[in-house]
N, C-alpha and C positions, 0 to 999 in steps of 0.2 A: 620371347626368344630364348632367354636363359633357361627357363623351366623346360621348354620343349627340348632343348639340347640335352638337358640333364636326363629327361625321361628316355630319349632316344638312345643314349649311351647304355641305359639299364635294359631296355626292352627291344631295341632294334625293330620297331614297328614298321609295317609295310604300307600303311595308309593312315592318313589323318582325316577325321570328320570335323568340320568346323561350322558351327551354327552362326550365321551372319545376320547382322542387323545394324542400323545406324547407331553410333557413328563409325562403324566398320573397323573397329580395332581388332576384332577377331580375324577378319580376312587379311588385314595388313600384317598381323602377327604370323599368320600361316604362310603368307607369301615370303616374309623374311626368313622363316624357318626353312621353307622349300629352297630358297636361294642357297642355304648353307648345307642341307643334307640331301636335297633332290628327292625326297619322299613325296609321292603324289598325295594330293588332298582333295576331298570332296567338300564343296561349299554347300551348306544346307540353308536354303532361303524359304522360309515358311510363311512369312508375314511381311507385307509392305505397309508400314505405317502410313495412314492417310489414304489408302486405296481399298475399296473404291470411293469412300468418303472420308474426309478429314474431320475430326472432332475438335481440333485445336490448331493454333498457329504452328506449334511445334511439329505436329504431324504433317502439316502442309510443307514445312521446311524439309523434314525427313524424306518425304515423297520426292521432292525436287532433287535432293542429294542422291537418292537412289537412281534417278534417271541420269544424273550427271556422272556418277562414279561407277555404276555397276558393271559396265562393259570392261573397264580396266580391272575391276575387282575380280572378275571371273576368268580373266584371260589366261592365267597360269593354272587354274584349277583343272583337275582331271575331269570333273563332271559337276553339275549343279543339281542337287536333290531338291525336289519340290514335293509338298504333301497334298496339294490339290492339283487337278488336271487342267483347269481352265484359268482361274483368276490370276494366279501368280505367273504361270508361263506366258499368258497373253501380255501382261505388263512387261515382263523381262524381254520378250521378243521385240516389242515396240521400242524398248530402251537399247536394243542392239545386241542382245545376247543370242548367239547362234542356237538354232533349234536342236542341233545334234549334241549340245552340251547337257540337255535335260535328262534326268532320270526320275521317274515318278515312283516314290516309295512311301506308302502311308506311314504317318508318324503318330497315329492314334491307336492305342492298344487297349481294348476293352476286356476287363475280367468278367466274363459272362456268368461266373459263379456268384458274383456280387450284384452286377447290374442285370436284373431279370425281372419279369413280372411277379408281383407279390399281391397277396389277397388283402390289401389294406383298403378301408373305406376312403373314398375321395373327399378330402377336407378342403382342397383349394381348386379353384377354376384354373388358375395360372401359377406357374413357378418360374422364377428367374434364378439362375445359379452363376455366380462369377464375382470378380472384383468390382467394387463400386467406383468406377472411373468414367471419365467423359466418353471414351470411345465405345462404351458398352450400351449407350442409348437408353439408359434407365429413365430419363426424364420423358422420353417418348412413351414408355410403358405406363408411367403415372398418368399422362394425359389421355392415353387410350382407355384406361380404367375410368377416368372422369367422364370421358365421352360416352362410354357404355352406360354409365349410371344416368347421365343427363338425357341421352337420346333413346336408349332402349329400355330404360327403367329396370336395368338388370344389375343387381348389386354384386358385381364381379368381385371375387375374393382372390387375392394374390399373395404368394409367399416369396420374399426376396431373401435368398441364401447367399451370404458373402459379406465382406466388409471392404473398406478402403477409404480413400481421401474424401469421397462424396457422402460419407455416412451422415454427418451432422446436417449437411445441406439437404439431404433427402428427408431426414426427420422433419425439418422445417417445412419443406414443400408438401409432405404428406399432411401435415397439420393445416397448412395454408389452403390446400385443396379439399380439406375436410374428408380425408380418406382414411382416417384412423381405424375405422371399422372394416376397411376393405384391403388394406395393405399392411402386412406384418413383416418387420425387419427381423430376421432370424439370427443374423450374424454368421460366422463361419460354422460349418458342420464339423464335427470332431473327427470324422474319417469318411472313407468312401462308402462304407456300409450305411452311414446315416444319410449321405447324399442320395443313395439308391432308394432308401425308404421314403425320404421326403418327395422324391420324384414320383414314386409309386402312389403317394397320397394326393397327387395332383392330376388334373385332367389334361392339361396342355403345358408344355415347356415353351417359353417365349425367349427368343434370343434376338434382341433388336440392335445389335452392334453396328457401328459405322465401318469397322474393318477388323479382320481376324485372320489367323492362319488356319485354325480348325473351324470351330472350336470343338473340343472333346465332348462337352456336355450335350451337344446335339445327338451324338451317337450313343451316349450313355442313356439319354431319354428314350431313344429308339429301342435300345436293348431292354428297357423296362416296359415296352409296349405303350409308351406315352407319345401321342402325336406332337409334332414340333411346328411352331410358327417362327420363321427366321428371315432376316434380311439377306440379301444376295451377297454374302461374304464367304471367303475361305472355301471350305468343302461344300457349302450349301448348294452352289451351282452344279456340283457333280451329282447331287442326290435326286435331281429331277422331281418327279411327282410324289416322292416319299416325304417331302417337306412342303408345307404351305409357305410360299415365299411372300414376304411383305415388303412394302415400300418403307422409306424412312418417314412415315406419316402416321400419326396416332389414330386418325379416323380409319385408315385402311387396316391398321392392326386390330382395332376394336371390331370392325365389321367381320373380318375373317375369323377372329376368335369366336365371335357370336355364331357364325355359320357352322363352325366345327362342333361347338357345344350343343347346337340344336339340330344336328344332322347325324343321326346314328349310323347310317350306312357309310358316310364319309369318314366318320370317326373310326369305324372298324377297318376300313381300307387303309387309312394312314397307319393305324396300329400294326396291321399285318405286314405292310411293306417295310415299315421301320424295323420290325423284328428280323426280317430276312436280310436287310442290308447290314444290320449290326453284326450278323454272323461273320461277315467278311473281315471284320476287324478284331476277331478273337485274339487275345493277348499272345498266346504261345505261337500261333501260326504267323501273326504279324511280325513278331521279333525274329522268327526263323526266316521269314521272307527278307527282312532287312539284312540279316547276316549273309544270305545267299546273294543278294544284289551287290553287297560290298565285294564279295569274292568275284562276281562277274566283272566289276569295274577293274579289278586287278588282272583279269584274264585267266 
């Protein structure tokens, strides 16, 4: 509140954008500031922890708190920005948020000069990119690789790019499942260029999360011409047939990965559809769209 008042005295801004998530201190702070200066604010809700699936007790509690608090939280907001068209709006409507509060503005901006098809040889069958946390579903991915080796006699090779709290636990599980020759822990990539290159060196990107707002990496892979296997989270439900949707089930993941890798026409179709969709999220146009939508909110 103190900092907001200080900035308002300097800049006399016309609108506040507030990214909201549990435990809701951003939204509460914006409401207190609105009470003082009456400047309208846009509440941005991108991700419901625990929805559609919870990966921990904490996420289950946060999902419950969202249902309990969100109607009050958005009551003074000028509008509610969402970054996907189905999953978050459906949840918020059931929680009592009026439909006319929503405004869909994509929040993923892809630099197509970096994320693009490159002529690298394919070194990996699968790639995962993200933080190593429970909600990312990485254990499902390891079990899918084990299932593929055991049942299809297919020595699937996977690159895991990222780090986080589960790093040491994953090292242990990779060793325990005897997947040292199949799964490589890369650690963080040094920049976006390296991420794009690693994706291009892979045949399929796998995103097995339990809940997400985006994620960005799905569209980054599409922009690189790499097909995507993903659970039904975040923007994935908006992408229809351009993504192969998977259940939170390692057997389903293994079978669908194997199908794509062994079906050249399906692989080409996914590649082409992904490239077309990625164009809609080009960085400069997406940011311009955001600015124009903010002006529309102000009338």
